C-alpha positions as CSV (number, residue, x, y, z in Angstrom):
1,M,106.4,103.7,134.0
2,K,108.4,106.2,131.9
3,K,110.1,107.5,135.1
4,L,111.2,104.0,136.0
5,L,112.6,103.3,132.6
6,Y,114.4,106.7,132.6
7,I,116.0,105.9,136.0
8,V,117.0,102.4,134.9
9,G,118.5,103.9,131.8
10,L,120.5,106.4,133.8
11,L,121.7,103.7,136.1
12,L,122.8,101.5,133.2
13,A,124.6,104.4,131.6
14,A,126.5,105.1,134.9
15,I,127.5,101.5,135.3
16,L,128.8,101.4,131.7
17,A,130.6,104.6,132.1
18,L,132.3,103.4,135.3
19,G,133.3,100.2,133.5
20,F,135.1,102.1,130.9
21,D,137.2,103.9,133.5
22,Q,138.7,100.5,134.5
23,P,142.2,99.9,133.3
24,A,143.1,96.9,131.1
25,V,144.8,94.4,133.3
26,H,147.0,91.5,132.1
27,V,148.6,89.1,134.7
28,E,151.5,86.9,133.6
29,P,151.1,83.2,134.4
30,T,152.6,82.4,137.8
31,D,154.5,79.2,137.1
32,S,157.2,79.8,139.8
33,V,157.3,82.7,142.2
34,G,159.7,81.4,144.8
35,P,160.0,78.6,147.3
36,R,156.3,78.8,148.3
37,P,153.5,77.8,145.9
38,L,151.1,80.6,145.0
39,E,147.5,79.6,145.2
40,K,145.0,81.1,142.7
41,Q,143.0,82.6,145.5
42,T,146.1,84.4,146.8
43,E,147.0,85.6,143.3
44,T,143.6,87.0,142.8
45,A,143.5,88.8,146.1
46,V,147.0,90.3,145.6
47,V,146.1,91.7,142.1
48,R,142.7,93.0,143.3
49,D,144.3,94.8,146.3
50,Y,147.2,96.2,144.2
51,L,144.7,97.7,141.7
52,Q,142.7,99.1,144.6
53,A,145.8,100.7,145.9
54,W,146.2,102.5,142.6
55,R,142.6,103.8,143.0
56,S,143.2,105.0,146.5
57,M,146.6,106.6,145.6
58,S,144.9,108.4,142.7
59,A,142.1,109.7,145.0
60,A,144.6,110.7,147.7
61,L,146.8,112.7,145.3
62,E,143.8,114.3,143.6
63,Q,142.2,115.4,146.9
64,N,145.5,116.0,148.9
65,R,144.2,113.7,151.6
66,A,146.8,111.3,152.9
67,N,144.3,109.4,155.1
68,L,142.8,107.9,151.8
69,L,146.0,105.8,151.7
70,D,145.3,104.1,155.0
71,P,143.3,101.1,153.7
72,D,145.9,100.1,151.0
73,F,149.4,101.3,152.0
74,I,151.7,100.8,154.9
75,G,155.3,101.5,155.8
76,A,157.7,103.2,153.4
77,A,155.2,103.3,150.5
78,K,152.6,105.1,152.6
79,E,155.2,107.5,154.1
80,K,156.5,108.5,150.7
81,L,153.1,109.1,149.2
82,A,152.0,111.1,152.2
83,G,155.1,113.2,151.9
84,T,154.2,113.9,148.2
85,I,150.7,114.9,149.3
86,R,152.0,117.3,151.9
87,D,154.4,118.9,149.3
88,Q,151.6,119.3,146.8
89,A,149.3,120.9,149.4
90,K,152.0,123.4,150.3
91,L,152.3,124.3,146.6
92,G,148.6,124.6,146.2
93,I,148.4,121.9,143.5
94,H,147.0,118.4,143.2
95,T,147.7,115.6,140.8
96,R,145.2,113.4,138.9
97,Y,146.4,109.9,137.9
98,R,144.3,107.7,135.5
99,D,145.8,104.3,135.0
100,T,144.8,102.8,131.7
101,A,146.8,99.5,131.5
102,H,148.7,97.2,133.8
103,D,150.9,94.3,132.8
104,I,151.5,92.5,136.1
105,Q,154.0,89.8,136.9
106,L,154.2,88.2,140.3
107,V,157.9,87.5,140.8
108,F,158.4,86.3,144.4
109,Y,156.3,84.9,147.2
110,S,158.2,84.6,150.5
111,P,158.5,81.2,152.2
112,E,156.5,82.3,155.2
113,G,153.8,84.0,153.1
114,L,154.5,87.4,154.6
115,S,155.2,89.3,151.4
116,I,154.8,89.1,147.7
117,Q,156.7,91.1,145.1
118,L,155.3,92.1,141.7
119,V,156.5,94.1,138.8
120,D,154.0,96.2,136.8
121,R,154.4,97.9,133.4
122,V,151.7,100.5,133.8
123,D,150.4,103.1,131.4
124,Y,148.7,106.1,132.9
125,S,148.1,109.8,132.4
126,V,149.0,112.3,135.0
127,Q,147.7,115.9,135.2
128,I,149.0,118.5,137.5
129,L,146.2,121.0,138.5
130,D,146.3,124.3,140.2
131,G,142.8,124.6,141.6
132,E,140.7,123.3,138.7
133,A,143.1,124.6,136.0
134,V,145.2,121.9,134.3
135,V,148.8,123.0,134.3
136,T,150.2,120.0,132.4
137,T,149.2,116.6,131.2
138,Q,151.6,113.7,130.5
139,E,151.1,110.2,129.2
140,V,153.5,107.8,131.0
141,R,154.6,104.2,130.6
142,A,156.5,103.2,133.7
143,H,157.9,100.1,135.4
144,Y,156.9,99.7,139.0
145,V,158.1,97.3,141.7
146,A,155.8,96.7,144.6
147,V,156.0,94.5,147.7
148,L,152.7,93.7,149.4
149,T,152.2,92.4,152.9
150,P,149.1,90.6,154.1
151,T,147.1,92.2,156.9
152,E,143.9,90.9,158.7
153,V,141.6,91.3,155.6
154,R,143.7,92.4,152.6
155,W,147.1,92.8,151.1
156,K,148.7,96.3,151.6
157,V,151.4,97.9,149.5
158,R,154.6,98.3,151.6
159,V,157.1,99.1,148.9
160,F,156.0,101.1,145.7
161,Q,158.8,102.3,143.5
162,A,159.0,103.4,139.9
163,E,162.0,102.2,137.9
164,P,163.3,103.7,134.7
165,E,161.7,102.1,131.6
């Protein structure tokens, strides 16, 4: 019985610890995002998939594995991030991103439903590592513009660009 309680305690601690790693997310109300009405289900899916793209980007940059971008990025966004990963690998470094807050505003939904644009004020920390040694750490507040495109089962990031704050 003690073993079972111990295992359950460890599982609860792991679940709580994972929950604290989640960024704070605020989504602005979507009164008008273009000529096409935005359904709540679509809004929820876009935000979910966009936040998942941040997780896959972070994992890809930390592990220098461009293939980790495949489920969440396409087109120019994927090519640009894959290039960054190749450059990092050549230098023998990797980058750790930890997003802590997102303030998302959906700004345009195309008439045919084939793309949605959002802007995100995001807070994150970025560490550059050489092996396991941290070279530098920086806290960043940035303004991102992203365009997502629907695929068979999810929205993928097609454009992902930081703009000056």
